[in-house]
Structure formats: structure tokens, C-alpha cells
N, C-alpha and C positions, 0 to 999 in steps of 0.2 A: 504494500500500500504506500502510495506516495505521500509526501508531506501535505500536498494540496488536498488529497482525498481525506486525510486525517482531519485537516482544518474544516473541511466541509461537514464531516461527521460531528465534530465538536459543536458546530453552529446549529445542527439539527437537534441536539439533545435538549430536551425541555428542562429548564432549571428546576431543581428540586426545592421543595419547601424546607425551611429550617426545621430539622427534626425535633428541636426543642420548643417550637412555637406552640404546639398544643399543650405542653406541660406548663409553659409560661402563662398561657391563657387561663388554664385551669386554676393556677395559683393566684392569678390576678383577680379572677371572679370570686374565688373563695375569700380573698382578703376583703373585697368589697362587701360580700355577704357578712363576714365576721364584723366588720366595722359598723354595719347597719344594725345587725342583730345584737351584738354584745356591747358596743361602745356608744351607740346612739349619736348624740351630738358632741361627744368629747373631742377635745383638740388632738389628743394622741391617737394615732391610727396604726393598725397593723399593716405591714408591707408584705408583698408576695414572698420575700425571702424568709418570713416567719413560718411558712408552710412547706410541707414536703409531700411528695407523691408516694403513696404506699402501694398503688397498683395502677397499671395503665393497659388498656386494650384498644386496638383499632381494627375495625372491620369495614371494608369498602370505604365509603365516605363518612362513616360515623366513628366516634371514639368515646371512651369512658375512662375517667380517672377517679381514683379514690385519693382524697387529700386529708391530711391531719396536721396538727400543730402541737407544740409543747406549751403554748400560751395558756391553754385551758385543757387539762387532760381529759381524755375520753370523748373528744369531739371529732367527728368525721364528716366529710362532705363527699357526695357523689356528684361528679360533674359529667354530664352526658351531652355530647354534641350530635345533633341531628343534621347531617349533611344535606339531606333532601330538602329540609325547610330552612337551613341556615340559622338554626336556633341552638342555644346552649341552655341546658337546665341545670340548676344547682339545688341539690337536696341536702339537708343538714340532719345529722343523726347524733344521738348521744349514746355512747356505749354503756349498756346496762350490766354487762357481765361477760364472762368468758368461761365456757365449759370445755373440758378436755375428755375425750373418749378414746381409749386405746383400741387398736385393732383387735386385741385379744378380748377386751370387754365386749366389743361388737359381735365377734364370732360366738361368744358364750351367751349373749343376750337372747331372751325368748322372743323370737320374731314371729309368733303365730298370729 
């Protein structure tokens, strides 16, 4: 392949979206939700860097991120992007507890 052909191919490649753009958007929207829900009209505001992604999945034009923070323990947000509608939904959850079930317990459980 000649240098000219390689240059032509480079120009045909569609620029890729910043892979972190969805994560940045999720943390930004959660920070906005946090500031509205927890801080109301206070002058101090949480910033996106106060939040972290615990899980992220992308399918076709849609994606979902689970976001949390150490500012208030037990708070989680589910951020869902609907690519078909161009809308992002933010749901807020409060962790109530954590139960652990071993594989052995499950195998021995009465599942009738």
C-alpha cells in the first residue's frame, strides 16, 4: 500500500467519540442531581470528581452507568441513556443492606 493510499484511508475513518464522554456525562448529571437533592440552595456544590462509576454497560446506542460517592455512604445513582430518544434518566437509590449467599448454601437450600 502506498503512502497516498494510507492517507486516503486515514481520511475515511470516522473519528471516534471520546470513550470517557459517557462516564463524564454520567458523573456530571449525578453531581447535578446530588446538588439539587441533598444541598438545595447551599453555596457549596459537589463536583463530578466527587463521584465514581461502579458499573458501566453499553448496548447499541444506549448505555447505563451505576454511580456512587463517598460524600454520603450508601447512595447510588443509575444513569440510563436512551439513544433512540436522546434522553438520559437519573434514578437515585439508597442502599438498605447487603446479603451474602454462598454457592454451597444455595445448593443445600430447599428449592421446592
